[in-house]
C-alpha positions as CSV (number, residue, x, y, z in Angstrom):
1,M,0.3,0.0,0.0
2,I,1.1,3.8,-0.6
3,T,-0.2,6.8,0.5
4,V,-1.2,9.6,-1.4
5,T,-2.8,13.2,-0.1
6,F,-5.9,14.8,-1.6
7,I,-6.8,18.3,-0.9
8,E,-10.3,18.8,-1.3
9,A,-11.7,22.5,-2.3
10,D,-12.1,23.6,1.1
11,G,-9.0,22.7,2.1
12,T,-9.4,19.5,3.9
13,R,-6.7,17.2,3.6
14,R,-7.5,14.0,3.2
15,A,-4.0,10.6,2.9
16,I,-5.4,7.8,1.9
17,Q,-4.1,4.3,1.1
18,A,-4.0,2.9,-2.6
19,K,-2.8,-1.0,-3.2
20,L,-0.1,-1.0,-5.9
21,G,-1.4,-1.0,-9.4
22,D,-5.1,0.4,-8.6
23,P,-5.8,4.0,-10.8
24,L,-5.4,6.7,-7.7
25,M,-9.3,7.1,-8.7
26,I,-10.6,4.3,-6.8
27,P,-8.9,4.6,-3.3
28,A,-10.1,8.2,-3.7
29,R,-13.7,7.5,-4.5
30,N,-14.5,4.7,-1.7
31,A,-12.7,7.3,0.7
32,G,-15.6,9.7,0.0
33,V,-12.9,12.5,-1.2
34,R,-15.1,15.4,-2.7
35,G,-15.0,16.1,-6.0
36,I,-13.7,12.9,-7.2
37,V,-17.0,11.7,-8.7
38,A,-16.1,9.1,-11.4
39,E,-18.6,9.1,-13.3
40,C,-17.1,6.8,-17.0
41,G,-15.6,4.3,-14.2
42,G,-12.3,5.3,-14.8
43,S,-12.0,5.5,-19.3
44,A,-10.4,8.9,-18.8
45,M,-13.7,9.8,-20.8
46,C,-15.3,12.8,-18.2
47,A,-12.4,14.5,-16.3
48,T,-14.8,13.8,-12.9
49,C,-11.5,12.8,-11.3
50,H,-9.2,16.0,-12.2
51,C,-6.8,17.2,-10.1
52,Y,-3.9,19.0,-9.8
53,V,-0.5,17.3,-8.8
54,E,0.9,19.5,-5.9
55,E,3.6,17.4,-4.7
56,A,5.1,14.1,-6.3
57,A,8.6,12.6,-6.4
58,A,10.4,14.1,-10.2
59,G,9.8,10.9,-12.4
60,S,6.9,9.4,-10.1
61,L,4.6,9.7,-13.1
62,P,4.1,8.7,-16.5
63,D,3.7,11.2,-19.0
64,A,0.3,11.8,-19.8
65,L,-1.6,9.2,-23.0
66,P,-3.1,11.0,-25.9
67,D,-6.5,10.4,-24.7
68,E,-6.2,12.0,-21.0
69,L,-4.7,15.4,-22.7
70,D,-8.1,15.7,-24.6
71,T,-9.8,14.7,-22.2
72,I,-8.5,16.9,-19.9
73,E,-8.8,19.7,-23.2
74,F,-12.0,20.1,-23.3
75,N,-13.9,18.5,-20.5
76,A,-11.9,19.3,-17.5
77,N,-12.6,22.2,-14.9
78,E,-9.4,25.2,-15.8
79,P,-6.8,22.8,-17.0
80,Q,-3.1,23.1,-15.9
81,D,-0.2,22.3,-16.7
82,N,0.2,20.4,-13.9
83,S,-3.5,18.4,-14.7
84,R,-4.1,15.0,-14.4
85,L,-7.1,12.7,-14.3
86,T,-6.1,10.3,-11.2
87,C,-8.2,7.4,-13.0
88,Q,-4.9,7.3,-15.3
89,I,-2.8,7.2,-12.9
90,K,-1.8,3.8,-11.0
91,A,-0.3,3.1,-7.4
92,T,3.3,2.6,-7.2
93,P,6.2,2.8,-4.9
94,A,7.6,6.2,-6.1
95,L,4.0,7.6,-5.8
96,D,4.5,7.8,-1.9
97,G,3.8,11.0,-0.3
98,A,2.5,11.9,-3.5
99,V,-0.4,15.1,-3.2
100,F,-2.6,16.0,-5.3
101,R,-5.4,18.9,-5.2
102,V,-8.7,17.8,-6.1
103,A,-10.1,20.5,-9.3
104,T,-13.9,21.7,-8.4
105,G,-16.7,22.8,-10.1
106,R,-18.0,19.8,-12.1
């Protein structure tokens, strides 16, 4: 298990445990992180698991694939350079301690 932290819109920090290999969206949704809706179930289509990467070790995140980038560009609330869909980020040891800020507005 790895631990990542989500910062909700009101500033609440929620540390969650994720199983290795699981998309971060799953434990975030299961833990009730406000703002992680996951309408499409993890297929990178809805951007309702959109977050901003606040802290992560260099090289710990894989590059976003074209489908993820398109969804962020066309569906995400206020896309930024550090935008990612948590359904597309799998839990790895390198992500232990990473911090994500939940994007709001959807």
